[in-house]
N, C-alpha and C positions, 0 to 999 in steps of 0.2 A: 464296482458292480456287486449286485445284491445276489446271494446264494438262493437256492429254490425254495428252501423252509422260508427265508425271509419274505420272498415274494409272495408265497401263498399266505402268509400270516397277515401282510399288508394288504393284499387284495381282500381277504375274505373279511378282516375286521372293517374296513372301509365299506364295503358292500353291505356289511350287516348294521353298520352304525350311520351311514349317509342319512337315510330318511329321518333319523332322529336329530341328528346335526341340522339338517336342513329346516327342521320344523321350530328350530330355537330363534329364527329370523334375527330380529336385533339383538338377541342375547349372544349370536354368535361371534359378534367383535369381541366381546369380553373372552368368550371360549378361545377364539384364535390368539389372542394376547397371551392368555394363560398357558398355551400350547408352545408358543414361541419362546416363552420364558422357560418352561421345561426344557425345551429342545437345547437352550444354552446351557441350562445345569448340566444336562446329560452329556453333552460334548465335553463340557470341562472336568468329567469325572469318568473315567473308565471303570473305576471301581463300583459307582452305582449302577452304571450301565450292566454290569456282569451281575450285579446282585438281583436286578430285575429281569435278566434273561436266562440266568441258570436253570436249567431243565432238571436238576435234581432238588431245587429247592421248592417246598410247597406253595402254590398260588397264595395261600392265605399269608404266609410270611411275606410274600412281595407285596401284597395289597397293605399289610402294616406299614413296610417302608413306604409306600406311596402314602399313606395317611400322614404319616410323620414328616415326609417332604411337602405336602400340599397343605397341611392343616385343616381347618374346616371352613376356609375362606373361598376354596375353589367351587366353581360352577359345578353343579352335580353332573353335567354332560360331560365336562373335563374328566373328574372322577370316572365317570363310565368308560370313557376312551381309553384312559391309562389302566383301567382295571383289565379291561378286554386285551389290551396289547400285551400286559406282562402275564397273561393266562396262556399265551402262544408260544410257538417255538420259533427260534430265530437261529439263522446260520451263523451269526456273528453278533457280538454284544453291541456294535455300534449301530447296528442296523435298526435297532428300536428308535434311535433318535431321529433317523430319517423318516420313519413311519408317523412319529409325532409331529414333524414339521410338515409332512403331507396332509395331516389332519388340520394342522394350523392354516395352512394355505387353502384348505377346502372350507374351513369356516370363514376365512374373509372373503371367498367367493359367495358363499351363501349369505353373509351379511351384505353384501353389493347386490344381490338378487334381491333382498328385501328393502333395499333403499333404491332400488331402479338403477344402479350405478355400474353393472357389469361391463356394459358396452364402454361406457366412459373410461373406467380402470384400464381395459384390454387396449384402447387406442393411446392412454397415456403411457402404459408401459413400453409401447413402441416410440411414441413420438418424444416423451421427455427424457426415459431411461436410456433406450438404445442410442439416442442421439447425443447423450451426455458427453459434453468435451472432454478434453485431456486430463481433467482433475479427477475423473473417475478412476485413475491409477492411483492417486492418492486415498479414494474411498475404500480402494480395495488393496490396500499396502499392509501386508502380514506384519510389517515389522512395527506399525502402528498399534497403540493399544485400542481395545474396541471404544474405548472413551473418547479418544481423539478422533477416530473414524465417524462417531456419531455427531460429535462436535462441528467436524468440518460438513457432514451431510446438511445439519440443520443451516449452516451459513450459506451452503450453496442453494438449497431449496427455500430460504426465508423469503416470503413474499410472493411464491408462485401459488397459483390458484390450482393446484391438483387435489383430486379425491383423497379423502384421508386413508381408504384402503391403499391406492398407489402409495401414498407417503409411509404407511406403516410395513408395507411389502419392502418398499426399498430400504427402510430403516433396519429391518431384520436382516437383510442381505448384508448390509453395510456393518452391522453390529457383529453378526456372527458368519463369518466368511464360509465356514463349514467345508474347507478345503476345495474350493470351487473358485473359478475365475468369474469376473464380472460379468462379462457376456453370455457365459454359461448358464449363469443363475438367473439372469433377466429373460434369456431365451426360454429357460425352462418354465417360468412363471408365465410367459406369454402362450407357450404352448399348453399349459393347463389351462388359462382361460379360453383359449380357443375351443380345445376339447368339451370344456364345461359348456359353452354356448352352441355346441353343434356347429360351429362354423371354422373356417381357417382365416387367420388375418392376412391380407395382401396389402403390403406397404408398396404405394406407389409415388415415387419422388419425380416432381418435374419443375420446369422453371416457372410455371405460372400455374394457376389453379385448373384442376381439372373441369371440363364441363359435364353437364347431368348425362348427356348421351355417351361421353367417354366412359363415365363410371359404371353405367347400365351395360355397356358392352363388355368391360373388363369383368364385370360380376358374372356376365353369361359366360365368358371363355373361362375363367378361373373355376368358377362352380363346376363347369364340365370337366375340367381337367382334374380337380380333386375328388369329384365325386360327391359334393356337399356344397351347401350354401356357404359363400365367402364375404366377408366384408371388406371393403376398400378403405384403408387408411391412408388419406391424401396427405402427402408432405411436399410443401412448396419450397424449393431451395434454387434462387436465381443463379448460384454459380454453376449448377449443370447446364445451363444456357439453352438446351432444348433436349427433346427426347423423352424417354423414360429410363426410370431405374425402378424394376420390379422384384421385390423380395417376397418370397414364400417360405417361411421357415428358414432353413439354411440356405435354400436355393436362390441366387441373385442372377437377373439378367439385365445388363447393363447396356443400354442402346441410348444412352445421352449424348449430347455434342462433346461434353468434355471426356468422356470415357474413349469416344472415337477419335479425338484428336491426341489422346495420350497414346493409343494404340498405333495412331499414324507414326507419330514421333519414335516410338520404340521401334517400327518397323524401317524407318529411314536410317535410324542410328545402326541398326544391325546391317542393313543393306551397305552402310558407309564404312563398316568396320574391314579392313583389309584380311582377306583370307589367310 
C-alpha cells in the first residue's frame, strides 16, 4: 500500500500530464513501451530508485541521472513524465516504479483510444486473460526467469488474434511480476480500463449466446446498480448447462445449473454425514 506522500505525488503527476499524454495519440504506444522498460529497470535496482527519490538530492541531479539512463532516444513525453516524477516527494523509494507503470498503462489506454480499440482490449482482458487455463501458473512462476516466462507466453498466445495492446499488457505482466498474483494483475488492468471508459464491465457466462433482449435488460439492471453505464461481456460456456454466472469486479453471482448441482451435492453430503 502506498503512503500518503506517494498517493499525492502519483495523482498530481498524472492529473497534470494526462492531457499531454493523451494528445500523443499513436506515439503513446512508444511511450508506454518505454515506461514499461523503465519500470523493469527500477524494479531491478533499489539503488536507482533511491537515487531518483532522495528528498535531499537536488532535482537537477536526479534529471542528470535520468538523462544518463534514458539517453537521447527516449520520446520527449517519456522524459517529461520521468522529470515530473523525480521532482516529487515519495513515501518509499519503490513507489516511483508503481507510478511509472501506471503511466505506462495510461499510455497504452490512450493508444487504444487513438486506434479505436479500447472496448476490444477491455473485452479481451476478460475473455482471453481471466479465462486463461492452468498454464497461467507457469506464466507467473517466480522461480522461472523472465525470459522463460515471456517465451512461454508467446508460445501460449501464438496465432491468437488479440489486439496488440492486450498482448503488450499481458507480456508486461508476465515479464515483470512486480510482487503480484496473476489474477490480481489482470483484474487491476481490467478495472483501469473500465474506469477509463466510464463504464463497468459485467461478464455474463451462459451455456448459449445471450439474446439482444437479455443483454438490454442486463445493461439496464446493472447500470442502475452501479450508478453508471455498463458493458456486457458475454461468454458462452456449454459446461455450465444453463442459468447465468455474473461477475462485476470481484463480485460473482453464480446461478448456473452446474453451480446449483454442486450446491445440492454438498448439501446431500452434509446431511448424510453422521452427527
